[in-house]
C-alpha positions in Angstrom: 28.4 22.4 -3.2 26.2 23.1 -6.3 22.5 22.4 -6.2 22.6 20.3 -9.4 21.0 16.9 -9.1 23.1 14.0 -8.0 23.4 11.0 -10.3 21.2 8.2 -9.0 23.0 5.5 -7.1 22.5 1.8 -8.2 19.2 0.4 -6.9 20.8 -2.8 -5.7 22.9 -1.2 -2.9 19.7 -0.1 -1.1 19.2 -3.3 1.0 16.6 -4.2 3.6 18.4 -2.9 6.6 21.5 -1.1 5.4 23.3 0.1 2.3 25.8 -2.3 0.9 27.8 -2.6 -2.3 31.1 -3.2 -4.1 33.5 -0.3 -3.7 34.0 1.7 -7.0 31.5 -0.4 -8.8 28.1 -0.1 -7.2 29.2 1.9 -4.1 31.1 4.9 -5.4 32.2 8.1 -3.6 29.6 10.0 -5.6 26.9 7.5 -4.6 27.8 7.9 -0.9 27.9 11.7 -1.2 24.4 11.6 -2.7 23.1 9.3 0.0 24.7 11.6 2.6 22.8 14.5 1.1 19.6 12.6 1.3 20.3 11.4 4.8 21.1 14.9 5.9 17.8 16.1 4.4 15.9 13.4 6.2 17.7 14.3 9.4 16.4 17.9 9.1 12.9 16.6 8.5 13.2 14.7 11.8 14.7 17.8 13.5 18.1 16.2 13.9 21.0 18.7 13.9 24.1 16.6 14.0 25.2 13.1 12.9 28.1 11.1 14.3 30.1 9.3 11.5 32.4 6.3 12.3 34.0 3.8 10.0 35.5 0.3 10.2 39.0 -0.6 9.2 38.3 -1.2 5.5 40.8 0.4 3.1 37.9 2.3 1.4 36.6 3.7 4.7 38.4 7.1 4.9 37.3 8.2 1.3 33.7 6.9 1.7 33.3 8.5 5.2 34.6 11.8 3.8 32.2 11.7 0.9 29.3 10.8 3.3 30.2 13.7 5.6 30.4 16.1 2.6 26.9 15.0 1.6 25.4 15.4 5.1 26.9 18.8 5.5 25.6 19.9 2.0 22.1 19.5 3.5 23.1 21.9 6.3 23.5 19.2 9.0 26.6 19.1 11.2 28.9 16.0 11.3 31.0 14.6 14.2 33.8 12.5 12.8 34.6 9.8 15.4 37.2 8.1 13.1 38.0 4.4 12.8 35.9 2.6 15.5 33.7 -0.5 15.8 30.1 0.0 14.7 28.8 -0.4 18.3 31.0 2.6 19.3 29.3 4.6 16.5 26.0 3.7 18.1 27.3 4.6 21.5 28.5 7.9 20.2 24.9 8.8 19.3 24.0 8.4 23.0 27.3 9.7 24.6 27.6 12.8 22.3 23.8 13.5 22.3 23.5 13.5 18.5 20.9 10.7 18.6 21.8 10.1 15.0 24.8 8.2 13.5 26.2 6.4 10.5 28.7 3.6 10.5 30.6 3.2 7.2 31.1 -0.6 7.3 31.2 -3.7 5.2 30.6 -5.8 8.3 31.6 -9.4 7.5 31.5 -9.0 3.7 34.6 -9.5 1.5 37.2 -6.7 1.5 35.9 -5.1 -1.7 32.5 -4.4 -0.1 31.5 -1.4 2.1 28.3 0.1 3.2 26.3 2.3 5.6 24.4 1.4 8.8 22.2 4.4 9.6 20.4 5.7 12.7 18.3 8.9 12.8 16.8 10.2 16.0 17.3 6.9 17.7 15.6 4.9 14.9 17.6 2.5 12.8 16.7 3.0 9.1 15.4 -0.1 7.3 13.1 -1.1 4.4 11.0 1.7 3.1 13.1 4.3 5.0 16.2 3.3 3.1 14.3 3.3 -0.2 13.0 6.7 0.6 16.6 8.0 0.6 17.0 6.9 -3.0 13.7 8.5 -3.9 14.9 11.8 -2.5 17.9 11.7 -4.7 15.8 10.7 -7.8 13.4 13.6 -7.3 16.2 16.0 -6.2 14.1 16.6 -3.0 17.1 17.8 -1.0 17.8 20.5 1.6 20.9 22.8 1.1 23.1 24.4 3.6 26.6 24.3 5.0 27.0 22.0 8.0 30.0 22.1 10.3 32.5 19.4 10.9 34.2 18.5 14.2 36.2 15.5 15.5 35.6 13.5 18.7 37.3 10.5 20.3 35.0 8.2 22.2 37.1 5.0 22.8 37.9 5.9 26.4 34.4 7.0 27.2 33.0 3.7 25.8 35.5 1.6 27.7 34.8 3.5 30.9 31.0 3.0 30.5 31.4 -0.8 30.0 33.8 -1.2 32.9 31.5 0.8 35.2 28.6 -1.7 34.3 30.3 -5.1 34.0 32.1 -6.7 36.9 34.0 -10.0 36.7 33.9 -12.2 39.8 37.5 -13.2 39.2 40.3 -12.4 36.7 40.2 -14.6 33.6 42.7 -15.5 30.8 41.1 -15.4 27.4 42.0 -15.5 23.7 40.8 -12.6 21.6 40.6 -13.0 17.9 39.7 -9.8 16.1 40.4 -11.1 12.6 42.2 -7.8 11.7 38.8 -6.1 12.0 38.2 -2.8 13.6 37.4 -4.4 17.0 41.2 -4.9 17.4 41.6 -1.1 18.1 39.4 -1.3 21.2 38.8 -4.9 22.4 42.3 -5.6 24.0 42.1 -2.4 26.1 38.5 -3.1 27.1 39.1 -6.7 28.3 42.3 -5.8 30.1 40.5 -3.1 32.0 37.8 -5.7 32.9 40.6 -7.7 34.5 41.4 -10.2 31.8 44.8 -11.6 30.8 44.9 -11.8 27.0 46.3 -13.9 24.2 45.8 -11.6 21.2 45.2 -12.9 17.7 45.1 -10.6 14.7 44.3 -7.5 16.7 46.1 -5.2 14.2 43.4 -3.4 12.2 44.1 -4.3 8.5 41.3 -3.9 5.9 42.8 -6.6 3.6 42.1 -9.2 6.3 45.4 -11.1 5.7 44.9 -14.0 8.2 41.3 -15.2 8.0 38.0 -13.5 7.2 36.4 -11.7 10.2 33.2 -13.7 10.3 32.8 -15.8 13.4 29.6 -17.4 12.2 31.8 -19.6 9.9 33.6 -22.4 11.7 36.6 -22.1 9.3 37.3 -18.6 10.7 37.5 -19.9 14.2 40.3 -22.5 13.7 43.1 -20.1 14.8 41.2 -19.4 18.0 40.6 -23.1 18.6 44.4 -23.8 18.2 45.3 -21.0 20.5 43.0 -22.4 23.2 44.7 -25.8 22.8 48.2 -24.4 23.0 47.8 -21.9 25.9 46.3 -22.0 29.4 43.6 -19.5 28.4 40.1 -20.7 29.5 37.9 -19.2 26.8 38.0 -17.7 23.3 36.1 -14.7 21.9 36.0 -13.7 18.3 34.6 -10.6 16.6 33.4 -9.8 13.1 34.8 -7.1 10.9 32.9 -4.2 12.5 32.7 -5.6 16.0 28.9 -5.9 16.4 28.9 -9.7 16.5 30.5 -12.2 18.9 31.8 -15.8 18.4 32.6 -18.0 21.4 34.8 -21.1 21.7 35.3 -23.3 24.8 38.6 -24.5 26.1 38.3 -27.8 24.2 37.4 -26.1 20.9 33.6 -26.4 20.9 31.9 -23.5 19.1 29.1 -22.1 21.2 26.7 -20.8 18.6 24.9 -17.5 19.4 21.5 -19.2 20.0 23.1 -21.1 22.8 24.9 -18.0 24.1 21.4 -16.3 24.1 20.2 -19.0 26.5 22.9 -18.0 29.0 22.1 -14.3 28.6 18.4 -14.9 28.8 18.6 -16.8 32.1 20.8 -14.0 33.5 18.6 -11.2 32.4 15.4 -12.9 33.5 16.8 -13.3 37.0 16.5 -9.5 37.2 13.6 -8.9 34.8 11.0 -11.6 35.7 8.5 -12.2 32.9 10.7 -10.3 30.4 10.3 -10.8 26.6 13.3 -12.4 24.8 13.4 -11.9 21.0 15.3 -14.3 18.7 15.4 -14.7 15.0 14.1 -17.5 12.8 17.6 -19.1 12.4 17.8 -19.9 16.2 17.4 -23.3 17.8 14.1 -24.9 18.8 15.5 -25.2 22.3 15.3 -21.5 23.0 11.5 -21.1 23.4 11.3 -23.8 26.1 14.4 -22.5 27.9 13.1 -18.9 28.0 9.7 -20.1 29.2 11.2 -22.3 31.9 13.2 -19.3 33.1 10.1 -17.2 33.4 10.3 -15.2 30.2 8.2 -14.7 27.1 9.8 -16.2 23.9 9.2 -14.3 20.6 10.6 -15.5 17.2 11.2 -12.6 14.8 12.8 -11.7 11.4 16.5 -11.8 10.9 18.3 -8.5 10.5 19.8 -6.1 13.0 17.5 -3.2 12.1 14.4 -5.3 12.2 15.3 -6.8 15.6 16.0 -3.3 17.0 12.7 -2.1 15.8 10.9 -5.1 17.5 13.0 -4.4 20.7 11.8 -0.8 20.7 8.2 -1.8 20.0 8.0 -4.5 22.7 10.3 -3.0 25.4 12.0 -6.4 25.6 15.2 -6.4 27.8 17.2 -8.7 25.4 17.3 -10.0 21.8 19.7 -12.1 19.8 20.3 -13.4 16.4 21.9 -16.7 15.2 24.5 -14.6 13.3 26.0 -13.3 16.5 24.2 -9.9 17.0 23.2 -9.5 20.7 21.0 -6.7 21.8 21.0 -5.8 25.5 18.4 -3.3 26.6 18.8 -4.3 30.3 21.7 -2.2 31.6 22.7 -1.1 28.1 21.2 0.8 25.1 19.6 -1.9 23.0 22.0 -1.8 20.1 24.0 -4.9 18.9 27.4 -4.9 20.4 29.8 -7.8 20.2 32.3 -6.3 22.6 29.7 -5.6 25.3 28.1 -9.1 24.7 31.6 -10.6 25.3 31.9 -8.6 28.5 28.5 -9.7 29.8 29.4 -13.3 28.9 32.6 -13.1 31.0 30.6 -11.5 33.9 28.4 -14.6 34.0 31.2 -17.2 33.4 33.6 -15.6 35.9 31.3 -16.9 38.7 32.2 -20.5 37.7 35.5 -22.3 38.2 35.1 -24.0 34.8 33.4 -21.6 32.3 33.6 -24.2 29.5 31.5 -26.6 31.6 28.8 -24.0 32.0 28.6 -23.4 28.3 28.7 -27.1 27.3 25.8 -27.8 29.7 23.5 -25.6 27.7 20.8 -27.5 25.8 22.1 -28.6 22.3 20.9 -30.3 19.2 22.4 -31.7 16.0 22.6 -28.7 13.7 24.4 -27.2 10.8 26.0 -23.7 10.6 24.5 -21.3 8.1 24.7 -22.8 4.6 24.5 -20.7 1.5 23.0 -21.3 -2.0 24.8 -18.8 -4.2 22.5 -17.3 -6.8 22.3 -14.1 -9.0 20.9 -10.8 -7.6 17.1 -11.1 -7.0 17.0 -14.9 -7.4 17.1 -15.8 -3.7 13.8 -13.9 -3.1 12.2 -15.7 -6.1 13.3 -19.1 -4.9 11.9 -18.6 -1.4 8.7 -17.2 -2.9 8.3 -20.4 -4.9 8.9 -22.5 -1.8 6.4 -20.6 0.2 3.7 -20.8 -2.5 4.0 -24.3 -3.8 6.5 -26.5 -2.0 5.3 -29.6 -0.2 7.1 -30.8 2.9 6.7 -34.3 4.1 5.7 -34.9 7.7 5.9 -31.2 8.7 4.1 -29.9 11.9 3.9 -26.4 10.5 5.5 -23.8 8.4 6.6 -20.4 9.7 6.8 -17.7 7.0 7.7 -14.5 9.0 11.1 -14.5 7.3 11.6 -17.1 4.6 10.3 -20.6 5.1 11.0 -22.3 8.4 9.5 -25.8 8.3 8.9 -27.4 11.8 9.0 -31.2 12.1 8.4 -33.2 15.2 12.1 -33.8 15.6 13.7 -30.7 14.1 13.4 -27.9 11.6 14.8 -26.7 8.2 15.0 -23.0 7.1 15.5 -21.3 3.8 15.5 -17.5 3.7 16.9 -14.9 1.3 19.9 -12.9 2.6 19.4 -9.2 2.7 23.1 -8.4 2.2 24.4 -10.8 -0.4 22.7 -12.8 -3.2 22.4 -16.1 -1.4 19.7 -18.2 0.1 20.6 -19.0 3.7 19.8 -22.5 5.0 19.9 -24.0 8.4 19.0 -27.4 9.8 18.5 -28.7 13.3 17.3 -32.0 14.6 17.3 -34.5 17.5 19.6 -36.9 15.7 21.9 -37.3 12.7 19.3 -39.5 11.1 16.6 -36.9 11.5 18.7 -34.0 10.1 19.6 -36.2 7.1 15.9 -36.8 6.5 15.0 -33.1 6.8 17.8 -32.1 4.5 16.6 -34.7 1.9 13.0 -33.3 2.2 14.4 -29.8 1.5 16.6 -31.0 -1.4 13.5 -32.5 -3.0 11.4 -29.4 -2.4 14.0 -27.0 -3.7 14.6 -29.2 -6.8 10.9 -29.2 -7.5 10.6 -25.4 -7.7 14.1 -24.6 -9.0 15.8 -27.7 -10.7 19.6 -27.9 -11.1 20.7 -25.7 -8.3 24.0 -26.6 -6.6 23.1 -27.2 -3.0 25.6 -27.0 -0.1 24.3 -30.0 1.7 
């Protein structure tokens, strides 16, 4: 490759904890090649010699992964192409193959015309300033040059063997798997069969056009097929995965969605039984019930920022054995590697529930509250951060006990909470509400409606 400067990729694709854009508009092959060159250069600075590259099932994946590999190799760094695999398998490859560095070419749960990059160098997930630094390298043409090698590796079987060696079910279970045509469909059925499950498979064919429903289990509308399958079959539990397999959705036999903050309670009690006093990290979108639950089970509860890279950094800093996010990312450091893995989380869930004759009863007994799923205010690029800044600086909330501002604005009331935070992946403000009763949640929502209208009149609100 010539040593001429790359054209500078659009600033807007450099997000807080990954790179994300619209294919052929903001995220072009040229942009990804340039980012690969910068990433390869940064790898050299960190004394990393080889980077594993995987991709999800999106139609743009092969071309973008090829461009990325070209860019990395142009810096003189070797590439291991592990093909079309869930993002957690890309993270696993960094451990299993000894590269310590990896990139997943993935659009996660975004619409089909999106794609992006999740990046790890030397065991550290890149986020914030580290991602901006890649763009600065391209802008200043501060790039290494060389001719890295390319090799292929297949890691599906090694991954499955590693999970099956760790997770043991107390009895066989019959479950429904909904992969939403995401990349998890290439691995999940084989994994759960080897764990001893009988399967009802929904949309396990990998298809980047997502013809059946969108692969985002945080949205209730995407779980309706799973709920129907549980009703129509003798399966006892339903698991759903997002587009790149790093997030888990769970549904009981009678169709109740067990949101990830309640899943985290089950995981926390299990982990703390082996790691007394352990710290459990959860993000600002999670239920108020978590802190008390973790404390009662002998752990230390820590609320933290939303974002897989930010949670992983906190996990590394604290040595916590477990962390989880409301979006469905679960991070097991106890018995696993500390990266977010929807498939492994599903396996750990079944390990716990297989000890019970009625798994749904165990899940439904977890503390609950009246709550909303994530609600989004759609805005233009940059506006979500401005709206939340205005709320933080000047909004008045009636009857609030306190305001937590580690990530957005979380307003705590005696009987619930309301949250507004800017998404780091799409131009929306994410809202979530929880309370002890329908009356309380309506009051909290009315308070937020008034506060938002005071700082940004005329917005169309989703509640």
